[in-house]
C-alpha positions as CSV (number, residue, x, y, z in Angstrom):
1,M,0.0,0.0,0.0
2,P,1.5,3.4,-1.0
3,Y,2.1,5.8,1.9
4,L,3.6,9.4,2.2
5,Q,6.4,9.9,4.6
6,R,8.7,12.9,5.2
7,P,11.9,11.1,6.5
8,S,13.8,14.4,6.9
9,T,13.2,18.1,6.8
10,L,15.5,18.4,3.6
11,S,14.1,15.5,1.6
12,P,10.4,15.3,1.1
13,V,9.8,11.8,-0.6
14,T,7.1,9.6,-1.7
15,V,7.7,6.1,-0.7
16,Q,5.8,3.1,-2.0
17,S,6.4,-0.4,-0.8
18,E,5.3,-3.9,-1.8
19,V,5.7,-7.1,0.0
20,V,5.4,-10.4,-1.8
21,Y,5.9,-14.0,-0.8
22,V,7.5,-16.6,-3.0
23,K,7.7,-20.3,-2.1
24,V,11.1,-21.8,-1.8
25,W,12.9,-24.8,-0.2
26,G,13.8,-23.8,3.4
27,Y,14.9,-24.9,6.8
28,P,12.3,-25.9,9.3
29,G,11.2,-22.9,11.3
30,Q,13.0,-20.5,8.9
31,G,12.3,-18.5,5.9
32,T,14.2,-16.1,3.9
33,L,14.0,-12.2,3.4
34,E,15.0,-10.3,0.3
35,V,15.0,-6.4,0.1
36,H,15.3,-4.3,-3.1
37,V,15.4,-0.5,-2.9
38,Y,14.7,1.6,-5.9
39,F,15.3,5.4,-6.2
40,R,14.0,7.0,-9.3
41,G,13.2,3.7,-10.7
42,V,16.8,2.3,-10.4
43,E,17.9,-0.3,-7.9
44,V,20.4,1.3,-5.5
45,T,22.7,0.2,-2.7
46,A,20.8,0.9,0.6
47,T,21.4,0.2,4.3
48,I,18.8,-2.2,5.8
49,T,18.2,-2.5,9.6
50,I,16.0,-5.3,11.0
51,I,14.6,-5.0,14.4
52,D,12.6,-7.4,16.5
53,P,9.5,-5.5,17.5
54,E,8.8,-7.4,20.7
55,T,12.2,-6.7,22.4
56,G,13.1,-3.6,20.4
57,Q,16.7,-5.3,19.7
58,T,18.4,-4.9,16.4
59,I,18.7,-8.1,14.7
60,G,21.4,-6.7,12.3
61,T,22.3,-4.0,9.6
62,Y,22.8,-5.1,6.2
63,T,23.4,-3.7,2.6
64,A,20.8,-4.3,0.0
65,P,20.9,-6.0,-2.4
66,K,24.3,-7.7,-1.8
67,D,23.6,-9.1,1.7
68,F,20.1,-10.7,0.6
69,P,18.5,-13.0,0.6
70,L,18.9,-13.7,4.4
71,V,17.9,-16.8,6.2
72,M,15.8,-15.8,9.2
73,N,13.6,-17.3,11.9
74,V,9.9,-17.4,11.4
75,G,8.3,-14.3,12.9
76,T,7.4,-10.7,12.4
77,Y,10.1,-8.0,12.1
78,M,10.5,-4.2,11.6
79,V,12.6,-3.5,8.6
80,Y,14.0,-0.1,7.8
81,A,15.5,1.0,4.5
82,Y,17.9,4.0,4.4
83,Y,19.1,5.6,1.2
84,N,20.5,9.1,0.8
85,G,18.7,10.6,3.8
86,Y,15.4,8.9,2.8
87,R,13.9,6.3,5.0
88,A,11.1,3.7,4.6
89,T,9.8,1.3,7.2
90,Q,7.7,-1.9,6.8
91,T,6.6,-4.7,9.1
92,V,7.4,-8.0,7.3
93,E,6.5,-11.4,8.3
94,I,8.9,-14.3,7.7
95,V,7.0,-17.5,6.8
96,E,8.5,-21.0,7.0
97,G,9.6,-22.2,3.5
98,K,8.9,-18.9,1.8
99,T,10.8,-15.9,0.8
100,T,9.5,-12.5,1.8
101,V,10.4,-10.0,-0.9
102,W,10.1,-6.2,0.2
103,R,10.5,-3.9,-2.7
104,V,10.7,-0.1,-1.8
105,Y,10.3,2.7,-4.3
106,M,11.7,6.1,-3.2
107,E,11.0,9.2,-5.4
108,P,11.7,12.8,-4.6
109,R,8.3,14.6,-4.1
110,V,7.5,16.3,-7.5
111,C,6.8,19.9,-7.9
112,F,3.1,20.0,-8.3
113,V,2.9,23.2,-10.4
114,A,5.9,22.7,-12.6
115,T,4.9,19.1,-13.4
116,A,1.3,20.2,-14.2
117,V,3.1,22.7,-16.6
118,Y,5.8,20.9,-18.1
119,G,5.0,17.2,-17.7
120,Y,6.6,14.5,-15.6
121,G,10.3,14.1,-16.3
122,H,10.9,17.4,-17.9
123,P,14.5,18.8,-17.4
124,S,13.2,22.0,-15.9
125,L,11.8,20.2,-12.9
126,E,15.3,19.5,-11.7
127,T,16.1,23.2,-11.6
128,F,13.3,23.9,-9.3
129,R,14.0,20.7,-7.1
130,R,17.6,22.1,-6.6
131,F,16.3,25.6,-5.9
132,R,14.0,23.9,-3.2
133,D,16.9,21.8,-1.7
134,K,19.8,24.3,-2.0
135,I,18.1,27.6,-1.1
136,L,14.6,27.3,0.3
137,L,15.1,24.3,2.7
138,R,18.3,25.9,4.2
139,N,16.3,28.8,6.1
140,I,13.2,28.9,8.3
141,F,11.1,31.0,5.9
142,G,12.0,28.8,3.0
143,K,11.1,25.7,5.0
144,K,7.6,27.3,5.9
145,F,7.0,28.0,2.2
146,V,7.8,24.6,1.1
147,H,5.7,23.1,3.8
148,L,2.8,25.5,2.7
149,Y,3.4,24.6,-1.0
150,Y,3.3,20.9,-0.4
151,Y,0.4,20.7,2.0
152,V,-1.8,23.6,1.0
153,I,-1.1,25.5,-2.2
154,G,0.4,23.1,-4.8
155,K,-2.2,20.6,-5.4
156,P,-5.1,23.0,-6.0
157,V,-3.0,25.2,-8.2
158,A,-1.8,22.2,-10.2
159,S,-5.5,21.0,-10.5
160,L,-6.5,24.5,-11.8
161,L,-3.7,24.6,-14.4
162,K,-4.7,21.1,-15.7
163,K,-8.2,22.3,-16.2
164,H,-7.4,25.7,-17.9
165,K,-5.0,25.6,-20.9
166,L,-4.7,29.5,-21.0
167,V,-3.8,29.8,-17.3
168,C,-1.3,26.9,-17.9
169,K,0.5,28.8,-20.8
170,V,0.7,32.0,-18.6
171,A,2.3,29.8,-15.8
172,K,4.7,28.2,-18.2
173,T,5.9,31.6,-19.3
174,L,6.3,32.7,-15.6
175,L,8.1,29.4,-14.8
176,D,10.4,29.8,-17.8
177,M,11.3,33.3,-16.6
178,A,11.8,32.1,-13.0
179,E,14.1,29.3,-14.2
180,R,16.2,31.7,-16.4
181,A,16.5,34.0,-13.4
182,L,17.5,31.2,-11.0
183,K,20.3,30.2,-13.6
184,A,21.4,33.8,-14.3
185,F,21.9,34.5,-10.6
186,S,23.5,31.0,-10.1
187,L,21.1,30.0,-7.6
188,V,20.8,26.4,-8.9
């Protein structure tokens, strides 16, 4: 089930996870765990920490994907994935004779307005992300603006832009000017 999480104040991120079970030959009372972490659609090397939720003790810290699959005792565990300041958490159940596969998809949260204007994956989006990360999120007023944008302003404005082509053209002109200004003043 997809869920939104803000793992740090500097890195808003959308995290989606999926757990699947695959039948394998195993040892009695044991199953295996496999973890794959993807960032922007590419599998990355991530740090994985496994904790026993009943005792709160750390079972171990591993590197995905190279340390996996792991043979583990049957039971329920909390598994944390860390990559580049992003974090995802999942409760996984190890089932006897099966492999539990946890796939984690981490994506930087998109700029609602710029994405509505330019479309997903457009190079200009990276300019606005860098401005957010390098300038806005490094001071209190910028952080407040980013919070307001992501939780109050961004989605309704993007929705308006998608419905009205003329307003979208005006917004594109303004964003193009803003992008040129950011580059001209070396802010990104």
